[in-house]
N, C-alpha and C positions, 0 to 999 in steps of 0.2 A: 419425369419423376412419378413414382407410383402414388396412388391416393388410398385413403383408408375409409372404411365404413364408419357411420356415426357411432361414437362411443368406443371405437377401437383405438389402440395406441399408435403412435407414429404419424407419418404423413408429411407432406411438404410444409416447410416453414416459410411464412411470409411476414415481413415486418409491417408494422402499422403504417409507416411512411409509404411503403410500396402499395399497400391496399388503398391508402388515401389518394395517391397519384392515379391509380387505376380507376377509381370511382369519379374523380374530378374529370378525367378524360371522357368517360362515358357520359357524364351529365353536361358536358359542354362548359365546364367551369375552369378549363385551362385551354391555352391556345386561342384560336379564333372563335371557338364555340360552334353551335349548330347553324344550319342553313335556314331552318324554318321553325315556326312555333309548333307545328305538328311533331317534328322530330324531337324537339325539346320536351314535349309532353310524354312521348314514348320513353325517352331516356330517364325520366324521373318517376315513372309509373303513376303520374298524376301530379298536378300543381294545385296548391291551395287556391281556391277561387275567390277568397275575400279580396276586395279592392282596398288599397292599391297593390297589395302583395302580389297578386297574379301578374300584373303588368311588369312590376319590378323584377320578379323571378325570371320572366322571359327575357327582360332586358339584359340580365346577367348572363344569359345562355345563348342568345340568338344574335348573330352578327347583323348589325344595321337595323335592329328591331325598332318598329314603330307601333304606336297604339293600334292603328288600323289593322295590323297583321293579326292580332289576337281577335279583334272585333269581327274581322272577316271570317275567321274559322268558327267563331261561336254563333254568329248571327246570320251569315250568308251561306257559307258552305255547310255549316253545322256538323263538321267532322269532329268537333269537340263539344262536349255537353257538361253542364254543371250538375253535380250529383253529391248528395250527402252520403258518405260511405265510411271510410276508415275512421274509427274512434268517433263516429258521428260528426266528423268534420266535413266541410263542403270542399270538394275537389273539382278540378277540370279534368275530364277523362276522355279518351278517344271513344267515339260512338261504338266501334266494334267491340270494345272492352266492357261496355255497360252491363250486359247480362251477367258476366262472371263477377264483376265488381259488386253489383247489387246483390246477387245471391250469396256472395261470400261474406258480406258485411251487414246484411239487413235484419236478421231476427231480433237481436237485442235492441237495435234502434227503434224498430217498429213498436215493440212493447213499451219502450219509454214514451213514445209519442201517444200511444193509446192511453197510458196513465194520465198524461197531460190533458187529453181530450176529455176524459172522465172527470178530472179535477175542475175543468172549466164548466162543468154542468151538463154535458151532453151524454146521453146514454149511447150504447152501441147502435141501437136502432135509429136514434136520431142522427148519429154520424153517418150511417149508411144512406139514409134518405137524403141528407144534405149533400153528401159526396156525389150521389147520382145527379142531383139537381145542378151542382157546380159543373160537372162534366157536360151536362146538357146545355147550359147557358154559354159555356166556353167553346162548344163545338163550332169550328170554323171562325171563331172570333179572334181578333188580334189580341196579343198578350196584354194582360191588365195587372195593375197593382192590387194589393189586398183591399185598400179602400175602394177602388173601382169595382172590384168583385162584389164587395158588400152592396154597392149601389145597384149592380146588375141583379142581385138576389132580392133586393127590395125587402118586403115584409118577411121573407124567408131567411134573411141573414141572422145569424146568432148574435146574442148580445155579448158585451165585454170582450175578453181576450180569446174567446173560443175560436173566432175566425182564423187567427194566426196559427193556432194549434191544429185546426182542421187542414189548412193549406200545407202545413209542415208534414202532417201524417200522410196526406195524399201524395206529396212529393216523395216521401219515403217509400210509398207503395208503387211508385212509378206511374201514377195516374196524372200527376201534374209535374211540370218541370220549370225550373228557373230559366226564364227566357232572356229577354233583353234587360238592360239596366237603364233607369231614368237618371239623367244627370251626367256629370263628368266622369272621367276615368277613375276618380277616387270614390265614387258613389257606391253604396250597397243597397240602393232602393231598387228592388227587383220587380219585374213583371212576371206573370205566370201564364202558362199555356197548357192545353191538354197535351199529355205526353205523346200520344199517337199523332197529333197534328204537328208538333214541333220536331220530333225525332223521325217521324215517318211511318212508324209501326209500333204496336204494343211490344213491351219488353219480352224477349224470348226467355223461357223458363229453363234454368239449369239446376241440377242437383247441387245443394250446398257443398258437399264434400268435393265434387268435381270442380266447382268454382273456387274453393279455397286452394286447391292444388294449383290452379291456373294463376290465381292472384299471387301465391307464394313464388311462383316462377317469375312473374313480372317484377316482383319486388327484388328478387335476387339479381335479375338482369340489370336493374337500376342501381342497386346499393351494395351488391355483393363484392367482397366477402362480408358476411354478417353472421352474428350469433343467432341462435334460436330465440333468445330473449329479445333481440332487435326486431325480429319478425313478429313476435307476439305483441310488442309495444306498438309497432307501426299499424298493424291490422286491428288491434283491440280484441283479438281472439283470446279464448281460454288456452291454458297450457295443453289441454287434451286436443283441441282442434289444431293448434300449432304443430304439435308432434305428428298428428295424423297427416297434415298437409305436406310436411317434409318427407314423411315416409312414402307418401303417394308418388313423389317425384322419382323415387328409386335411384337408379344409376345415373339419372340426369343431374344429380347433386353429388359433389365430392366434399370431403372434409379436410380442412387444412389446420395448421397451428398458427395462430396470429400472435405475434410477439411485439413487445414494447419494452425498452430498457427500464421503465419505471414501474411496471406492473407485471404480475404473473402472466404466462402465456394462456390463451384461451382457444377453445375449439370453435372454428368458424366454418361457414358453408359457402361454397362457390359453385356455380353451374359448371358442369363437366366441360362444356364446349368453350368456357372462358378461362379455364385453369391455366392453360399454356400461355395465353396472353397476359394473365396476371403475373405469372412467374417471370415473364420477360420484361415486365414494366420497369422502367427506370424512375427512381424517385425524383429525378430532375424534370420529369414530365408534368409535375404538379406546379409548374411556374405560372404566374399571372396574378392579377389583382381583380377582385370582384367586389361589388357592393351588393350584399344580399339583404333582402327585407326581412322583417319579422315574419315568423311562420314559413320561412322558405323551406322547400322540400328537402334540401340537403341538411340543414341544421335541425330539422324535425324528423329526420329519417331513421334515427338510431336512438335506442335507450342508453347505449354506451357512447358518450360523446367525447371521449378522450382523444379520438382520432383528429379532432379539429379544434378543441379548446383546452387550454391548460387548466388544471384543477384550481389553481389560484385565481383564475379569471372566470370560473364557472358562474358565480353569483352575479357577475356583470353582464353575462350573456343570457342566462335563463332565470326565470322567476321560480317561485316555490312549486308551481304547478307544472313546471317543465316547458313553458312557452319561451321560445327563443326570440330575442330582439334583433334589430338590424345590425349586421356585423360587417366589418371590413375584412375580407378574406384575402390573405396574402399567401400564395403558394399553398393554398388549402387549409391554412390555419387562421383562426379568429384572432386578429391582432389589434382590433379596436372596434368600437361601436359608432354608429352614426345616426343622424336624424335628417329628415327631409321636410321641406315645406311643400304643401300640396299646390298643384297648379293644373290648369287645363291643357298645358302644353305637353309635348312628348317628353318622357324621362330621358 
């Protein structure tokens, strides 16, 4: 079937059910799932790194998943790295994707942290001096928590909440990185290391417009077909940057018409090399039951959430800020919510 350019009439028609089945298959949320944590990360364009969400998101996608599978990738192989990026949220991303992800999402976030540092009482000059001192004391040093870093700095440590803001800004600048976690698999007590020591090299610089096009392609690969509004929501970009990123992909993106019996049809985007497979997808491919945690990549991947939750159930799944809770996913649809008790054992 022929495809249309963005904004043009016509084009292949795809049902919402068909699109849902296609994405579930890509993300390992139907059938047996993915073979590895690394594959699951690629299939989602990144997983929320907050614990225990990260472990539970992988458990829903990876056959035979164990806690050690993710820990090995994060702490031993380091093929996966934690990074604050899309909408200033913390994600787990493949190491090779870090330059593009950082460059595509950094400007607004860095400005926000700079404001926080200033509000904490530090001038730009004081921050620069402190940041250099932090990098110096951490050079070749095992990862440390924020309180431990304060001890290392001694009399040079800032007072009050300033240290947390400084560490956050340095992480946003790819000078520090969230390394290991202290505690159990449900803990969010992080240690920090110098970026170059942990990742192996300073972050490669990429032009923001080039990085946005690359990130848009990764998102489409994981979540497409999507609307431009979905892409804007997921990345946290402006409308201008979103439009430019889509345009930069050129003929690599096709436009389809996404239909649903209860709502008007919408224009959606799909990668050109995935269109044939999308059109051949059988809605029965969306079979299976998964327990997804709050902030799962799938339930937080779209601004238009009608593909997996009924309007009548929306308030049960999302709060007013749009944060998704833990859901029972049956054949790709949110059919219930669930809670879990924390444990040091494997999920």
